[in-house]
N, C-alpha and C positions, 0 to 999 in steps of 0.2 A: 504494500500500500504506500503510495507516494504522499508527500507532505500536503499537497493541495487536497487530495482525496480524504486524508485523515481529518483535515480541518473542516471539510464539508460534512463529513460524517458526524463530527462533534457538534457542529451547528445544528444539524438535523436532530441529534439527540436532545439538545437543549429545547428545541421546539416541542418535541414529544413529551419531555418531562415537565415543561411549563416553567422553566427557570433559566435565566441567562447568567452565565458565570462571568465574574471578573477575571478569574484565573482558570482558563480552559484546561490547564494541566491537571487540576484536581479532578475534573470530570474524566479526563483520559485515564488517570490512575484508577479511578473508581470503576471504570469499565474494562480494566485489564485483568484477566484471569492469570493465575500463576503459570499456567501452561504456556501462555503467550509470552510472558515475561522471561521464562526460562529459555524458550527458543530464541528470543531476541538477544539474551545474554550470550548464548552459544555463538551467535553470529558475530558478536562483538570481539570474540577471541580470534576470529579469522582476519588476518591482516589484508586479505584480498577484498574483503567486504567493508571493513571499517578502518578508518584512519586513526592514528594515535590520538589526534585532537578530538575526534568524535567519541572515542572510547573514554577519554578523560572527562568529557562534558556529560556523559551519560549518567543518569541517576543510579543509586545503589539498587540492588535487586529488591530489597525490602520496600523501597520507595517507588518501584516501578509496577507493582501490582496492588490489588485491592485489599489484601488481608488486614493491614493495619487500619485502613478506613472501615473495614467491616467491624472490627473490634469497637471502634468509636460509634459507628452507626447503630449498633445494637443498643447502646445506652441512650442515644438520641431518640430512637423509636420508643423505647420503654417510657422515657420521660414524656414525650409528646402524646403517646396514646393514653398514658395514665392521666395526663392533664385533660385530654378530650373526654375521657370517661367520667372524670369528676364533674366536668361541666354538664355532660349529658344526663348523668344520674346523681343529682345533688344529695339524695337521701340514701344512696347505696352504701352498704358497709364495706369494710376492707376486703372481706372474703369474696363478696360479689364482684367488686372491681377487679380483684386478682383473677377471678375466673373469666370475666369479660376480656381482660387483656390477653389472657392465654389463648382465647378463641381467635383473637385478631393477630397477635404478634407471634406466630409460629411459622415453621418452614412452609407449610401448606398455604397459609394465608399470604405470606410474603411472596411466594411463588405466583399466586394468582394475580396479585397487584403488579408484579414484574411483567407478567405476560400481557396484562392490559396496557402497559406502557411500552410494549414491544421491546423490552430489555433483551429478549433473546436475540433480536436482530442487531442490537447495538454492541453487545459484549464482545470483547476481543479474546478469542480462544486459540490455543495452539492447534496445529493441524490434527494431531492425534486425538485430542479431546473433542474437537469439532466433528471428526469423522465417526466418533462413537456416540453421537447424540448429546453432547454436552450442552447444547443450546436449549434443551428441554429438561435438563436435570433440575429438580426442585432445589437441591442444595446449592447449586451454582447460582441460579437466578435469585434465590432468597438472599444469599450472601452479597450478590451484586447490588441488590436494592438497598441493603443496609449500607454498603459502601457509598452509593450515590447520595443517600441522605446525610451521611457524614461529610461528604464533599460539599453539599449545599450548606450544612451547618458551618463548616470552616470558611466558606466563601462569603456567606451572607448573614451568618448569625442565627441564633436560636429561633427568633420570631419568624424569620423567613422559612426555616426548615419546618417549624410548627405549622405554618399556613399551608405549605406544600403537602405535608403528611395529612393534614385535615382534608385537603381536597382529594387526595388519593384514597382515603379511607372513608369518605363521607357516606357512600352508599352502604358500606359494611356497618358503620356505626348506626345508621338508621334501621338496618335489619336486625340488629341485636335485640333479642326479646328476653324479657324476664323469665319466660317459660323455659328457656334453655338452661339457665342457672338453677331454676327450681327443679327441673328434671335431674340435673347433676346431683344435687344434694339428696333428693329423695331416693334416687336410684342407688347412690353410694350407700345410704343408710340401709336400704332394703337388702343389698348384697351382704353388708356386714352382719345384720341381725339374722338373716337366713343361714349364713355360715356358722354363726355362734349358737343360735337357738332353734334353728330349723322351723321357724314360723315367719309369717308375713306380718309387717306392722299395719296398723290402721290409724286413721285420723278422725277426730270428732270435734265439731265446733262446740265450744263450751258456752261462750257468750258473745254478744255483739254490743257495740256502743257507737254513739254518734249519729248525726243525721244521715239521710240516705245519700247525699252527695259527698259525704266524708266519713263513711262508715268504717269501723275497724272490727276485726274478728279475732277472737282468741281460740286457738286450736290446741287440743291435747293429742299427743302421739302415744299410742298404746302398743305394747308388745305382750301377747298372751294375757290380755286383760289388765296388765300393769301399766300405769301411766309412767312414761319415762321422761317426757318433756312437755312443756307448755309454752306457747308464744303468741304474741299479738302481731297482726299485720294489717295492711290496708286492703288486703284481699285475702280470701281463704288460701289461695296458693302461696302468697307471701308468708302467711302465718305457718303453713305446713312446711315451707322451706326452712324457716327459722327454727321451728321445732325439730326438724330433721338434723340441722346443724348442731343444735344443743344436744340432741340424743347421741350423735356421733361422738361428741366429747365424752359423754357419760359412759358410752359403751366401751370406748377405748381405755377407760380407767378401771373397768371391771376386772377382777382377777380371773 
């Protein structure tokens, strides 16, 4: 790839990502897989390909691929998604927010975002990695997306990275439903109690309070007729989830 072609590709990548870099070198590093960097380094050792001056000016191997940026991007994404979740769910507890973030910031989720941004077409791979389907590997594209977000953070600051991540994850944030977290807690408790006691739990509404537009429910969770936990919620499902979380704590403490 010649210099003009590389520059053109980076400008096209900027357009697709929705951010214009002050330092295009950061974007180039974020899009460079280790396999491409290693092949480039090997060429640098060939005096017929690279002059001593070019070799001297070349970045170190660690600075020529995305792994260092990937490390930083992981932290940037955790912070930004955590911030977005707190804004979207102002009354959610820590456990709920942690589960929501795990649903968004995982290899599968980042892979999907990377594909939507056509990162598979932008990333620079070595010939071997490319020929074995590297452009569709979730681990490579998820890592590449983390690296790109780190590059945006270094180039434009946290607010810029935050706004870009918000745009990329907007539809996923909107699709997040309380039901997914509720199901997680209740399913986890059911699996635990069936493994320990060979019975299925049941839930019972104990009382209700408040006007119709702001009603709250208290639910008791029972195992073999024994009440193990009780909790309030703005809906029956929320109360069941909270009771299940409390019961999980109690069950784990039993001898």
